[in-house]
N, C-alpha and C positions, 0 to 999 in steps of 0.2 A: 504492500499499497504507500503511493505517495506522500508527502508530507501535508503536498494541499488535500488529497483524498481524506486523507488522515484527521485533518479538521474539519473539515466538514461533514466530515461523517459525527465528529463528534460535535458539530452543533444542531447536525438534521435529526439523532438518535432524541438525544432528549424532547425537543420541539416533536416530533412526531408521537412517541412516547406519551408525552404528555396530555398533550390532545386526546389521543383514543383513550387513556387510561383515567384520563376526568369527564367522559363523556361527550364531551363537548361535537365530538363529529357526529351524533346522532340528533343535530341540531340542525345541522346544515350540510348538505350534501359534500359543499365543498371543502367542509373542515374535515369533513373524513378523506376524502380526498387528498387534500394534503400533509396529513397523517401518511394515510399508506405511502404516497409518493416521499415523504420524509424518511419511510422508514426503512423502503426498499432502496432508495437511493443510499443509505448507510449499512444497509445491509449489500448492495453492489459493491459499496467500497472495501469490505471484511469487517467491518464492526460486529463481534459476536454476540451484544446483546441483540442487535438491530437481527442480526440471522435468524435467531432465537425467537424473538416476537413477531416479524415477518414472516416467519417460515410457519409458526403456529397460528397465526390468524387465518393466513393463507389456503394453509391444506384443512382448517376446517368449515373457515366461512368465505373462502373464494367462491367468486359468482363461475360455476363452470369449472371444466374439470384442466382445461390449462392452466388459471389462476391457481389452481390446489397443490398442480404440480411444479408452478413456481417456488409454492412454499417445501414442498416437500425437496426440491433442491436447495432451498435455505437450511433446512433441518439437517441435509445432509452435508454440508460444509461445515457447520456448526459441530454437526456430533463428530466429525474427522479433527475436529479443534479440540476434543478432548470434553465437551461441553456435555455432565450427565444429562441434565434436562431433555436438549435436544438428542441424545440418542435415546433416550427414552422414547420421547414421543415419534421420533423417527421408526422407533421398532412398533408404536400401537399403530403409526401410519401404515404400515406394510403389512399390516394385519388388518386393515380395513379394504375390504374387497371392493368399496365401491370408489376404489381409487384406482384399481387395475394397476399397480405395480409390480412390477418382475422381481421376482426375489428369491431368495430362496431359505427355506425353514432355519436354516446353521448362522444366514444372515442377522434372522431377528433374534434368535437366542447369545448372537455375539455382540448384541448393541445391548441387550438386558441385560448382560454381564459384563460389560464395560460401564454402565451405569451403574448396577448395585455396586460395582468394585470401588465407586466413587463413594460411596453410600448414601444412594436414592432409594429411598423408601419402597418406593412403589415397583420399581426393576426387582429388587428382589423379591416381593410377595408374586410376582406374574413368573419368575426363577421358579419359587416352589410351587407353585401352579403347574407348572411346566411338569415338572418333574415328580409331579405328584397323579399327573393326569397324562403323563405323554404326549404332551404335545410339540410342536415345532420339530417333530423326527429322533424326541429324545426319547430313549425306553424309562420305565417307571423305575424311580430309583429312589429310595426311602433314605437315605444319607444323604444324598444331595440336597432330598427335597427338605431333608431337617435342616442341614447345613446354612440352607437359603430361608427358612423360617428362622434361623436364629440371628441370621445376618439384617432380616428385616426387624426383629425385634429391637437389634443393637442401633440400626440406624430412625428407629420410630423413636428412641428415650433419649435423643439428641435434641 
């Protein structure tokens, strides 16, 4: 990221996040559009929090499949940067058949593991369920289910 893009992202992300989180975007369409424009510009510049926020919004609230796929792209970039929330959200998106994402079960499992190993509570719970019910290509494994249940309990007490 160039210095200019970094500076712009540092300005655009807080503005977009403020408008979106305050609910002002519901008042006027142009405010919503401004918020999303700021978030997407910051995300395109590689701003980590903007990638996560724009990814989450577009993946779950995007109009049409193309905007949802842009959201998934943002989540993937943030997940590749090591963001546990993005790793969890990307795994969730991969499980959503409506998005029509091509994926391997191992990819979903790996994303949940990456997030859980960084203390993501819900990712640990998903892994416990995977090993209890044999989801995403894993065999039922009580030892693994117990391990991820313990990780869930540890991370939920933080």
